[in-house]
N, C-alpha and C positions, 0 to 999 in steps of 0.2 A: 504494500500500500504506500504510494507516494502521491499525495493529493496536495496540490498547490492552491492556497486560498489566502484571503486577506481578512484580518480580524475586523468584525463589524462594530466592536466596542472594546473598551479597555478591559483587560483580563488580568487577574492575579494568577501567577503560575509558579511552579517550583523549578528552579534551575537544576539541571543535571550536569555533573554528579554531586554538586556541592550541597543541594537540598535547601539553598537559600530561596526566600520568597522574592519574586521579581514582579514588576508590573509591565505588561506588554500593552503599549498604547493602541488605540483604534487605528486601523489602517496599516498595521504591521503585516508584512508579507510573511507567511509561514508555510512550511511543507509538513503535512501530517505524515510522520514516518511510521507510527504505530498507533493502533486503537485497540486497547485491550482493557477489560474490566471497568469500562466506563471512563477511563482516563485516556488522554491523547498525548503522545509524545510528538512535539513539533520541533522542527529545525528552524531557527531564526538566523539573522545575520550575526547574532551574538552567541550562538551555540544552541544546545538542546534545552527544552523546557517541557514540563508536564502540566497539562491543563486538565482540571477536574471536570467531572460529568456535569456539574451545576452550570458550567460555562460553555457547554457544547454549542449553544445557539450562536455564540460569537464566532464560531468556526463555520457557521452556515449549516449546521446539522440540526435536524428536528429532534427536540428533547423527548417527544412522545415515542418516536421510533427507538430512541436510545433506551427507554425504560422497558422495552419489550424483551430485553435480554433474559433468556431463560435461566431458571435456578436449577440447573442440572446437578446430579450427584457425582460423587467421586469415590473410587475404590479406596482412596486414602482417608476418608472420613470414618472414624471408628463406629462400629455398629452399636456400641453401648453408650454413645454420646446422648446427653439429655437434650430436650427440645431446644433449650436456650443455647447449649453448646453447638448444636447443629446449625443454628442461626449464625453463630460466630464463624463456624467453618465455611458456611456459604458466603459470608462477607469476605473472608480471607481468599476465597476463590476469585475475587475481583481485584486482587493485588498481583502485580506483575513486576518482574525485573524488566526495565525498559529494553534490555538486549535479548530477552528470550520470550518467544510467543506462547508460553505456558504459564498458568497461574502458580503461585507459590505452594498451594496445596497439592496440585497434581505433580509439581516438580519434586515433592517430598521434602520441602524445606521446613514445613511445620511439624515439629516433633511432639508437640502436646498442646492441648487446649482444655482448660478447666475453668468453670464458672463457680466462684465461691460467693457465699452470701454472708454478710456480717451480721452482728447482733441487731442492727437497725433494719435488716431486710434489704440492704443495698447489694446489688449484684456487681461483681468485678470479674472480668475475664482476664485470665493469666495465660499468655501464649508464649511457648518456647519455640524459637525458630532458628534456623541457620542460614547460611548463604552457600552458593555453589563453590565459592573460594573464600578463604579467610580474608584476603586482601581486597575484597570487593568494596569499592568506594561508595556503592549505592546502598550499603547496609542501613545506615541511619534513615535514609529516605524511604526505603522499603518498609522498615519497622514503623516509621511515622505514618505511612499510608495505611498499614495494617491497623494501627491503633485508631486512626480516624474513621476507618470503615467500620470497625467494631462499635464505635461510639454512635453510629447511626441506628443501632438497634434500640428500640424504644425502652425495653426493660433493662438496658445496661447503664450502670451508674459510673463505672470506671473500667479502664483497661490498661494492662501492662504487657508490653511485648519485649521479651528478653532475647537477645542474640546469644546463642550458645554454639560451641564448636565441637562438642562430643555428643554422639559419635560423629565423625567426619562424614559429610554428605558424599554420596556416590550415585551413579546413574541407576542402580538397582532400586533406589527409593522412589523413582518416578512412577506414578500410577499408570495403569493400562491406558487411561484416557490421554495422559500426557505423552506416553510413548507413541500412541497413534498419531497425535498432532505433530510430533517431531519426526515421524516416519521411521520409528524404531521397531515397528511391529509389522 
């Protein structure tokens, strides 16, 4: 996907790989290099940036069409997950490394997801995830994206995403769905 377009309005975006927030002015020429999980990676004259789904209209994309993305399942989601944990897993399936066209759940990067409830009845999601390589500069950006997606769940009061390195990630952790998308099956 390489779609050339011009922003119809000012948009807040996340600079890649720094994770810094930047403002892209209306009239900025961008090339959409990737559209996954409701976020759009765009190339500008100043480098790559990620635009969130709430701003797709600025790219000339119909937000209603964007919302029709199906909530499919993954063989990497545990069968014993609670309903609220399944909602977290589904939100995590909307998080992508900008360089790989498979979500972090199907890539096998999410090692654990637990929803805990405190004495006040507030829900907190605790997610342990890794990266395909320890030196990946996108780690903080991907973790922040995961946390913000989890916080879109109405019943969720807090979320913590922890990057872990044990066990080391390898390709056998990719789900069947991810392997099909990557042409490994």
